[in-house]
N, C-alpha and C positions, 0 to 999 in steps of 0.2 A: 814687600817681604813675603816669603813663603812660610806659612805656619806649620805647626806640628803635624797635623793629620796628613797633608799631602807629602810632607817629608818622610813620614812613617811609611806611607805607601811606596815611595821611591826607594826607601831603604830595603823593604821586602824584595822588590824587584832586583836591586843590586846584590843583595845577599844571595838570592837564587842564581843570578848570572855569575857571580864570583864562584860559587860552589860548582856550577856546571863547568866553568872553565878549569877549575882546579881538578875536577874529576877527569876531564878529557885529557889535560896535559899530564897529570900524574899517572892516570891509567895507561896512556900511551907509553910513557917512560917505563912503567912497571912491566908492561907486556914486552917492550923492546929489550929491557935488561934481563927479564926472565928468559927470553929467546936466546940470548947469547950466553946464558948460564952464569950470570952475576950472582954473587953471594946474597943471601936474603937481607943481611945487614946493609949492604950497599943499596939494594933496591929500596929498602925502607928509608934510608937517609936521603937518597936522591929524590924519592917521592915527596918526602916532607919538605925538603928545600925547594923543590919545584912548586909545591903548593904555596909556600910562603912567598916565593917570587911572583907567582901569578896574582896572588892577593894584593901584594904591594903595588905591582904594576897596574892592575885594573884601577884601583882607587887613586893612585898618584898620577899616572899619565893622563887618565881621562879628566880629572879635575884641573890639572895644570895645563894641558894642551887644548882641550875643547871646552873647558869650564863645566862640563857636565858628564855624569855617568849615564848609563842606560836608564836608570830609574829617574834621574832628574830630567833627562830628555823626554821621558814619558809624561811627566807633569809640567813640562815647559819651564823648568827652573835652571839657573846657573849659579855657580859659586864664584864670587868675586871678592876682591879686597875692599876695604872700606873707602877706597878712592875710585871704585868702579872698574878697576883694572884686573887683569888676569893674576892668578896667585903664584904661578911658577912652580917648579918641581919641589924645591925645598919647602916652601910653605904648604904645598899639597901633602907632602910626606909628614910634615910636622902636624898638620891638621888630622891626618889619619892616626898618628900616634896619640894625639890629644883625645881622640875618641875613647881611649881607655879611661881617661879621667872622667869623661861623660858617663861611662858605663859603671864605674866602680861604686859610687854611692846609690845603689838601687836604680840605676839609669836616670838619676835626677838631672844629670847634665843634658840629656836628651829632652826630658820633660820641661826643662827650663824655658824652652822656646814657646811654651804655652803662655806664659805670663810676662816674658821679656818684651819690652817695648819695640826692640829691633828684631824680635823673633829669633834671637841667636841662642844656640846651644853653648855649653861650656867650651866645646872644641872650636866653635866659631869665635868665641871671645878670646881664647888662647891664641888662635892663629890669626886673628884680625880679619875674619872673613864674614861675608853675608851670603845668604841664599835668597835670590830674588827671581821674579818671573823674567824670562828672557825678553819678553815683550817690553819690559820696563827699562831695558838697557838703552842708554842714549844712542841715537843714530850716528 
């Protein structure tokens, strides 16, 4: 299992990657909509919705399809279900939403991985997932 500190480092990488993608996509839409003379309200709404879509897509698709985000790739970790299988799109999205639960009580849900025997966070427990080293996956 992958512990708190490597996962924290991966999270920093993923947050930076997500924000970079959101800025590129939203910024491109902003410039395009401004160029065609769209109302400021439309530009704002489209930018916010695009940002949310990019955020959801990054975390959901990468965890469901490739088992890892850029941050997890960097530390050599993957997200799996408790039977060592892929988590699928529904569980990946649920895991992402469950991260709110991990963050609400002073990030206690994230810190839980420090003393949990399975090194699970609250969102891992809710979604039924584990974060392990890719090298530990059965062949």
